TIRO-993677 format. One record per residue (C-alpha): residue number from 1; residue in three letters; x, y, z. Coordinates in Angstrom, 3 decimals, always signed. Each point is the difference from the previous one (the first is absolute). Example, Ala and Ser with C-alpha at 12.3 -4.5 7.8 and 13.67 -1.06 7.14 Angstrom:
<r><torlum>1</torlum><domi>Ala</domi><x>+12.300</x><y>-4.500</y><z>+7.800</z></r>
<r><torlum>2</torlum><domi>Ser</domi><x>+1.370</x><y>+3.440</y><z>-0.660</z></r>
//
This chain:
<r><torlum>1</torlum><domi>Met</domi><x>-0.096</x><y>-0.059</y><z>-0.142</z></r>
<r><torlum>2</torlum><domi>Ala</domi><x>+1.570</x><y>+3.353</y><z>-0.788</z></r>
<r><torlum>3</torlum><domi>Pro</domi><x>+0.302</x><y>+2.737</y><z>+2.658</z></r>
<r><torlum>4</torlum><domi>Ile</domi><x>-2.456</x><y>+2.865</y><z>-0.095</z></r>
<r><torlum>5</torlum><domi>Thr</domi><x>+1.868</x><y>+3.030</y><z>-0.778</z></r>
<r><torlum>6</torlum><domi>Ala</domi><x>-0.526</x><y>+2.669</y><z>+2.397</z></r>
<r><torlum>7</torlum><domi>Gly</domi><x>-1.025</x><y>+3.586</y><z>-1.590</z></r>
<r><torlum>8</torlum><domi>Ile</domi><x>+3.453</x><y>+1.523</y><z>+1.571</z></r>
<r><torlum>9</torlum><domi>Gly</domi><x>+2.809</x><y>+0.236</y><z>-2.076</z></r>
<r><torlum>10</torlum><domi>Phe</domi><x>+3.426</x><y>+1.162</y><z>+0.173</z></r>
<r><torlum>11</torlum><domi>Gly</domi><x>-0.699</x><y>+3.416</y><z>-1.144</z></r>
<r><torlum>12</torlum><domi>Ser</domi><x>+1.904</x><y>+2.352</y><z>-2.474</z></r>
<r><torlum>13</torlum><domi>Gly</domi><x>+3.654</x><y>+0.353</y><z>+0.122</z></r>
<r><torlum>14</torlum><domi>Phe</domi><x>+0.946</x><y>-2.725</y><z>+2.367</z></r>
<r><torlum>15</torlum><domi>Ser</domi><x>+2.097</x><y>-2.766</y><z>-1.556</z></r>
<r><torlum>16</torlum><domi>Arg</domi><x>+0.525</x><y>-1.646</y><z>+3.403</z></r>
<r><torlum>17</torlum><domi>Gly</domi><x>-3.517</x><y>-1.668</y><z>+0.175</z></r>
<r><torlum>18</torlum><domi>Thr</domi><x>-0.417</x><y>-3.826</y><z>+0.981</z></r>
<r><torlum>19</torlum><domi>Thr</domi><x>-3.173</x><y>-1.868</y><z>+0.489</z></r>
<r><torlum>20</torlum><domi>Trp</domi><x>-0.754</x><y>-1.835</y><z>+2.898</z></r>
<r><torlum>21</torlum><domi>Leu</domi><x>-2.945</x><y>-2.292</y><z>+0.380</z></r>
<r><torlum>22</torlum><domi>Gly</domi><x>-2.307</x><y>+0.382</y><z>+2.982</z></r>
<r><torlum>23</torlum><domi>Arg</domi><x>-1.454</x><y>-2.918</y><z>+2.143</z></r>
<r><torlum>24</torlum><domi>Ser</domi><x>-3.144</x><y>+0.273</y><z>-2.201</z></r>
<r><torlum>25</torlum><domi>Gly</domi><x>+2.011</x><y>-0.437</y><z>-3.463</z></r>
<r><torlum>26</torlum><domi>Arg</domi><x>-0.739</x><y>+3.520</y><z>-0.805</z></r>
<r><torlum>27</torlum><domi>Ala</domi><x>+3.300</x><y>+1.792</y><z>-1.554</z></r>
<r><torlum>28</torlum><domi>Tyr</domi><x>+1.483</x><y>+2.983</y><z>+1.349</z></r>
<r><torlum>29</torlum><domi>Gly</domi><x>+2.379</x><y>+2.298</y><z>-1.490</z></r>
<r><torlum>30</torlum><domi>Leu</domi><x>+2.197</x><y>+1.321</y><z>+2.452</z></r>
<r><torlum>31</torlum><domi>Ile</domi><x>+2.820</x><y>+2.515</y><z>-0.330</z></r>
<r><torlum>32</torlum><domi>Ala</domi><x>+3.219</x><y>-0.490</y><z>+1.512</z></r>
<r><torlum>33</torlum><domi>Glu</domi><x>+1.170</x><y>+2.572</y><z>+2.420</z></r>
<r><torlum>34</torlum><domi>Ser</domi><x>+3.415</x><y>+0.725</y><z>+1.870</z></r>
<r><torlum>35</torlum><domi>Leu</domi><x>-0.430</x><y>-1.553</y><z>+3.303</z></r>
<r><torlum>36</torlum><domi>Glu</domi><x>+2.535</x><y>+2.639</y><z>+1.541</z></r>
<r><torlum>37</torlum><domi>Lys</domi><x>-2.036</x><y>+2.962</y><z>-1.683</z></r>
<r><torlum>38</torlum><domi>Phe</domi><x>-3.739</x><y>-0.850</y><z>-0.368</z></r>
<r><torlum>39</torlum><domi>Ser</domi><x>-2.629</x><y>+1.955</y><z>+1.683</z></r>
<r><torlum>40</torlum><domi>Leu</domi><x>-3.298</x><y>-1.407</y><z>+1.137</z></r>
<r><torlum>41</torlum><domi>Leu</domi><x>-2.924</x><y>+1.914</y><z>-1.454</z></r>
<r><torlum>42</torlum><domi>Glu</domi><x>-3.654</x><y>+0.013</y><z>+1.410</z></r>
<r><torlum>43</torlum><domi>Arg</domi><x>-1.736</x><y>-1.426</y><z>-3.066</z></r>
<r><torlum>44</torlum><domi>Glu</domi><x>+2.305</x><y>-2.273</y><z>-1.693</z></r>
<r><torlum>45</torlum><domi>Leu</domi><x>+0.844</x><y>-3.308</y><z>+1.367</z></r>
<r><torlum>46</torlum><domi>His</domi><x>+3.784</x><y>-1.182</y><z>+0.774</z></r>
<r><torlum>47</torlum><domi>Val</domi><x>+1.154</x><y>-3.566</y><z>-0.077</z></r>
<r><torlum>48</torlum><domi>Ile</domi><x>+3.042</x><y>-0.464</y><z>+2.107</z></r>
<r><torlum>49</torlum><domi>Ala</domi><x>+1.662</x><y>-3.639</y><z>-0.903</z></r>
<r><torlum>50</torlum><domi>Lys</domi><x>+3.235</x><y>-2.041</y><z>+0.674</z></r>
<r><torlum>51</torlum><domi>Gly</domi><x>+0.544</x><y>-2.012</y><z>-3.394</z></r>
<r><torlum>52</torlum><domi>Ser</domi><x>-3.520</x><y>-1.183</y><z>-1.077</z></r>
<r><torlum>53</torlum><domi>Leu</domi><x>-1.435</x><y>-0.004</y><z>+3.599</z></r>
<r><torlum>54</torlum><domi>Val</domi><x>-2.435</x><y>+2.866</y><z>+1.087</z></r>
<r><torlum>55</torlum><domi>Leu</domi><x>+0.652</x><y>+1.404</y><z>+3.083</z></r>
<r><torlum>56</torlum><domi>Trp</domi><x>-2.283</x><y>+3.011</y><z>+0.264</z></r>
<r><torlum>57</torlum><domi>Val</domi><x>-2.577</x><y>+1.594</y><z>-2.231</z></r>
<r><torlum>58</torlum><domi>Gly</domi><x>-1.900</x><y>+3.519</y><z>+0.870</z></r>
<r><torlum>59</torlum><domi>Ser</domi><x>+0.216</x><y>+3.498</y><z>-0.463</z></r>
<r><torlum>60</torlum><domi>Ala</domi><x>+0.819</x><y>+3.068</y><z>+2.271</z></r>
<r><torlum>61</torlum><domi>Thr</domi><x>-3.717</x><y>-0.585</y><z>+1.641</z></r>
<r><torlum>62</torlum><domi>Glu</domi><x>+0.582</x><y>-3.402</y><z>+1.400</z></r>
<r><torlum>63</torlum><domi>Leu</domi><x>+3.110</x><y>+1.307</y><z>+1.837</z></r>
<r><torlum>64</torlum><domi>Ile</domi><x>-1.878</x><y>+2.779</y><z>+1.440</z></r>
<r><torlum>65</torlum><domi>Val</domi><x>-3.107</x><y>-1.862</y><z>+0.975</z></r>
<r><torlum>66</torlum><domi>Asp</domi><x>+1.056</x><y>-3.534</y><z>+0.735</z></r>
<r><torlum>67</torlum><domi>Pro</domi><x>+2.700</x><y>-0.752</y><z>+2.690</z></r>
<r><torlum>68</torlum><domi>Met</domi><x>+0.299</x><y>-3.716</y><z>-1.402</z></r>
<r><torlum>69</torlum><domi>Ser</domi><x>+1.089</x><y>+1.380</y><z>-3.320</z></r>
<r><torlum>70</torlum><domi>Arg</domi><x>+2.379</x><y>+2.256</y><z>+1.445</z></r>
<r><torlum>71</torlum><domi>Thr</domi><x>+1.656</x><y>-2.822</y><z>+1.804</z></r>
<r><torlum>72</torlum><domi>Arg</domi><x>+0.190</x><y>-2.259</y><z>-3.051</z></r>
<r><torlum>73</torlum><domi>Phe</domi><x>+1.073</x><y>+2.822</y><z>-2.140</z></r>
<r><torlum>74</torlum><domi>Arg</domi><x>+3.085</x><y>+0.525</y><z>+2.260</z></r>
<r><torlum>75</torlum><domi>Leu</domi><x>+0.800</x><y>-3.564</y><z>-0.070</z></r>
<r><torlum>76</torlum><domi>Ala</domi><x>-0.323</x><y>-0.076</y><z>-3.788</z></r>
<r><torlum>77</torlum><domi>Met</domi><x>+2.475</x><y>+2.866</y><z>-0.573</z></r>
<r><torlum>78</torlum><domi>Ala</domi><x>+2.379</x><y>-1.491</y><z>+2.347</z></r>
<r><torlum>79</torlum><domi>Cys</domi><x>+0.548</x><y>-3.030</y><z>-2.507</z></r>
<r><torlum>80</torlum><domi>Ala</domi><x>-1.649</x><y>+1.187</y><z>-3.366</z></r>
<r><torlum>81</torlum><domi>Asp</domi><x>+1.998</x><y>+0.064</y><z>-3.042</z></r>
<r><torlum>82</torlum><domi>Arg</domi><x>-2.812</x><y>+1.250</y><z>-2.206</z></r>
<r><torlum>83</torlum><domi>Ala</domi><x>-2.559</x><y>+2.607</y><z>-0.382</z></r>
<r><torlum>84</torlum><domi>Phe</domi><x>-2.998</x><y>+0.617</y><z>-2.315</z></r>
<r><torlum>85</torlum><domi>Arg</domi><x>-2.680</x><y>+2.316</y><z>-0.633</z></r>
<r><torlum>86</torlum><domi>Leu</domi><x>-3.345</x><y>-0.689</y><z>-1.722</z></r>
<r><torlum>87</torlum><domi>Ala</domi><x>-1.928</x><y>+3.263</y><z>-0.662</z></r>
<r><torlum>88</torlum><domi>His</domi><x>-3.298</x><y>-0.409</y><z>+1.785</z></r>
<r><torlum>89</torlum><domi>Thr</domi><x>-3.281</x><y>+2.176</y><z>-0.283</z></r>
<r><torlum>90</torlum><domi>Gly</domi><x>-2.822</x><y>-2.298</y><z>+1.165</z></r>
<r><torlum>91</torlum><domi>Asp</domi><x>-2.046</x><y>+0.334</y><z>+3.040</z></r>
<r><torlum>92</torlum><domi>Asp</domi><x>+0.974</x><y>-1.243</y><z>+3.449</z></r>
<r><torlum>93</torlum><domi>Thr</domi><x>-1.984</x><y>-3.558</y><z>-0.505</z></r>
<r><torlum>94</torlum><domi>Glu</domi><x>+1.972</x><y>-0.534</y><z>-3.354</z></r>
<r><torlum>95</torlum><domi>Arg</domi><x>+3.204</x><y>+1.379</y><z>+1.596</z></r>
<r><torlum>96</torlum><domi>Leu</domi><x>-0.206</x><y>-2.632</y><z>+2.747</z></r>
<r><torlum>97</torlum><domi>Ala</domi><x>-0.993</x><y>-2.878</y><z>-2.390</z></r>
<r><torlum>98</torlum><domi>Thr</domi><x>+3.221</x><y>+0.845</y><z>-2.032</z></r>
<r><torlum>99</torlum><domi>Ile</domi><x>+2.311</x><y>+0.179</y><z>+3.267</z></r>
<r><torlum>100</torlum><domi>Trp</domi><x>-1.444</x><y>-3.566</y><z>+0.759</z></r>
<r><torlum>101</torlum><domi>Asp</domi><x>+0.779</x><y>-1.186</y><z>-3.439</z></r>
<r><torlum>102</torlum><domi>Leu</domi><x>+3.250</x><y>+1.417</y><z>-0.130</z></r>
<r><torlum>103</torlum><domi>Glu</domi><x>+1.225</x><y>-1.349</y><z>+3.387</z></r>
<r><torlum>104</torlum><domi>Gly</domi><x>-0.098</x><y>-3.514</y><z>-1.704</z></r>
<r><torlum>105</torlum><domi>Ala</domi><x>+1.557</x><y>+1.000</y><z>-3.276</z></r>
<r><torlum>106</torlum><domi>Glu</domi><x>+2.815</x><y>-1.494</y><z>-1.732</z></r>
<r><torlum>107</torlum><domi>Pro</domi><x>+1.814</x><y>+1.385</y><z>-3.176</z></r>
<r><torlum>108</torlum><domi>Glu</domi><x>-1.437</x><y>-1.063</y><z>-3.374</z></r>
<r><torlum>109</torlum><domi>Met</domi><x>+2.452</x><y>-2.464</y><z>-1.678</z></r>
<r><torlum>110</torlum><domi>Ser</domi><x>+0.869</x><y>+1.136</y><z>-3.535</z></r>
<r><torlum>111</torlum><domi>Gln</domi><x>-1.070</x><y>-1.850</y><z>-2.765</z></r>
<r><torlum>112</torlum><domi>Ser</domi><x>+3.618</x><y>-0.666</y><z>-1.205</z></r>
<r><torlum>113</torlum><domi>Ala</domi><x>+1.101</x><y>-1.230</y><z>+3.409</z></r>
<r><torlum>114</torlum><domi>Ala</domi><x>-2.874</x><y>-2.685</y><z>+0.089</z></r>
<r><torlum>115</torlum><domi>Ala</domi><x>+1.065</x><y>-1.504</y><z>-3.592</z></r>
//
């Protein structure tokens, strides 16, 4: 079964995009960010990972309103080697569903690697 492609892409001008598949099979276009220089934004989701393991997903909003998310974010930043951004403009329900989906995400294997 082919993954459902999210209506969220890489955005124009970004060449460091990568596709990750969420728990649901939905494909997300994530934009690689410098782990040392990225800034959390309120309406954009961020994925903090070590290799292909997602350690934390959220936005600045989660850090402000959720103490557990703050703790998980600090732990993730202590061992992460990757950061990604996902432009997000949906409502709170969609944002929370996307966070849940991305927490179990993994990088999509390229067609050439599978051959």
